[in-house]
N, C-alpha and C positions, 0 to 999 in steps of 0.2 A: 471879415477876412480881408487881409491885404491883397493887393493885386499880384504881388510877387508870390505869395503863398498860393493863390488861386492858379497861377501859372504852373507852379511846381506840382500841385496836386493833379492838375489836368494832364501834365506830361507824364506823371506816374500812371494815370489811367490809360494813357496811350502807349505805355511801356517804352517811353523815350528817356534815355539817360542823358541828362543835360551836361554839357561841358561846364567847367568851373566858370562862374560869373555869368552864365547864360540867362538865368532867371532874372537877375538884376538888369541885364541889357534889354531883355524883352519888356520888362516893366518900364524901363526908361523910354523905350520906343513908344509904348502906349501913352506915356505922359506927353511926349512930343506930338503924337498924333492928336491927342485931345486938345492940346494948345493950338496947334496949327489949324485944326478943324474949325475953330471958331471964325477964322477969317477966310480960309480957303475951301471949306466944305468938301473935304477929302473923302468923307464917309458919312452915310446916313445913320450909322450907329453912334450914339452919343454917350451912352453909359459905359464907364470903364470896365465894369464887370462883364457886360455883354461883349465888349471888345476882346476880352480874354478868350471867350468861347468862339465868337463869330469870326475873329481875325487870327489870333495867335494859334489856338488849338485847331481851328479849321485848316489853316495853312500847314501846320505840322503833321496833320493826319496823313499827308501823302508821302511822308518821309521814307517809308519802306520801298517806294518805287522810284526814288530819285537815283539817277545814274550820273556819276561825275567823271572827270573833275570839272568840266565846263557846263554851266547851267545858264539858260536864258529865260528870264521872266518877261514874257511878252505882254505889253499893256499893263505894266506893273502897278500903275495907279498910286495908291498910298503905300506901296511896297509889299503887296500881298500876291502871292505867298513868299516873294523873294527875300524880304528882310528877316522874318522869323527863320526861314530855312538857312540863310547865311549865318545867323547867330549860332544855330545848332550844328551846322556842318562847316566848320572853319577849314576843313580839308578841301572844300570845293570852291571854285571861282564862280561868282554870280554876276551876270550882267542884267541890270534892271532897265528895261527899254520902255519909254513912254513918250508920246508926242506932245504932252501938255507941259508948258513951262512951269506952272505953279507946282505941279506934282513933282517934276524933276528937281526943282529947288528944294522941296521938302525932302526928297530922297537923298539929295546931296548933304543936307543938314544932318539927317539921321546917320548916314554913313560916317560923317565926320565926328559927330558927338559920341557915337557908339564905338568908334575906332574899328569899323569893319573894313579891314584891309582886303578882304576877299569879295567886296562888293563894289562894282563899278556902275555908275549911272550914265545912261546914254539918252539924250533927247532926240527923238526922231520917229518917223513912221516906219512900221515894220516892213512895208513894201520897199522902202528906200534904204534899209539898213544893209550894209555890206561889210561884215566882219572879216578879219584876216583868216580866222579859223572857225570851223563849224562847231556846233555844240553837241554834247553827249545827251543832254536833256533840254527840250524846249517845253516850258510849262506856261499855262494860262489859267487865269481864274476869272470867269465871267467876261472874257475878252471878246469873243466872237463865236459864231457857229463853228461846228467842227469842220464844215466845208471851207469856211473862210480861213480858219486857222491852218488847215492843210495847204490851202492855196497861197496864203501870204507868208506863213512862217515855216512851212515844211522844208523849204530850200535851205533853211538855216540849221537844220538838223543833220548830223553826220549820218552816213549810210547805215551804220550799225546803231544809231541813236534811237531815242524814243520821244514821241510827242505826248505830253500829258495834259489833258483838258479837265479842269475841275468843273463839275456840273452839279445841279440840284437833283431833280427827279431823273429817272432813267431816260436818256435822250433818244427815244426810238426814232422820231422823225429825222433828227440830225444824222443819226447813223445810216439811215436809208439814203441820205443825200451825199454821202461821202464820195469825193471824186476818185477817179481811177488813179492808181499809183500809190495808194495807201491801204493798209490793212488794219483791221481792228484786232489787236493782240488780246485784249480783254477789257471788261468794264468791271471795276472793283467797287463794291459798296463800302462807303467810309462810315466809321463810327466816331463821331465827335462828342466827347464828354459834355453833358448838360445841354446838348443841342437837340431839340425836338423837331427835326426836319431832315428830309432825305438829302444825302450827299453821295455822289458817285465820281469816280475817277476813270476817265476814258483813256486807255493806252493805245495809241496809234503808232505805226511804224511804216517807213517806206517799204513798198512792196518789192520783193526780190526781183532782180532782173531776170527776164525770161531766158 
C-alpha cells in the first residue's frame, strides 16, 4: 500500500474529511521527514508506514478538540502535531515554536515546500516567547509535564482558550501536580488506527477568576 493511500484510509477511520490535495501534502511531508531524519535525527521512527500511524494519524486524532483560529504548537520538534493539523485545517493559523535550530530549519523547509501559508515557524524558548496576540489553542505532544506546560505556556493561551496536552497512558501523577490557576476540563481517550498503545488528550483551561 502506498503512503498516500495509508493516510487516506487512516483518515477515513478517524472520520476526517481531507481537503483537496491534503493526502498528497501529508505524504510529501513524510518524504521530507524521512530524508532529513538521516542527517538530523528528528524522530526515532524510521519506517514510513509507521510514520503514517505514529505521526500523521496520531497528530490528527486530536482534530475534534482543536479550537481556532490561532493555534500554537509548543515544542513542535519535527512538526508534530502542528504540520499535519495545518494541512488539514487551512482555516486556522498555526505557530510552530521550537528552540532547536535544526528542527526549525526543517519546519521552515516543510512549510515552504508544502506551501503552508497558514504555518509560521518561530525559533525560541517557550518561556521567552512574547506573541502580539494570545492563542485559542495551545497544544503540545510529549513536550513537558502538565505542570510545566501550564507554567511555561499557559500565559500564551487566551482566557477563553484551551491547553491540549497529548499523552500516552492516563497521566494520574501529572494531574495530581497541576498548579493552581488551571482546571482539568476533561481527559479524552484517543483511538489511533493501527496503533496498539494508549493515547490520551488532556484538556486544560485557565481557572475562572474568583
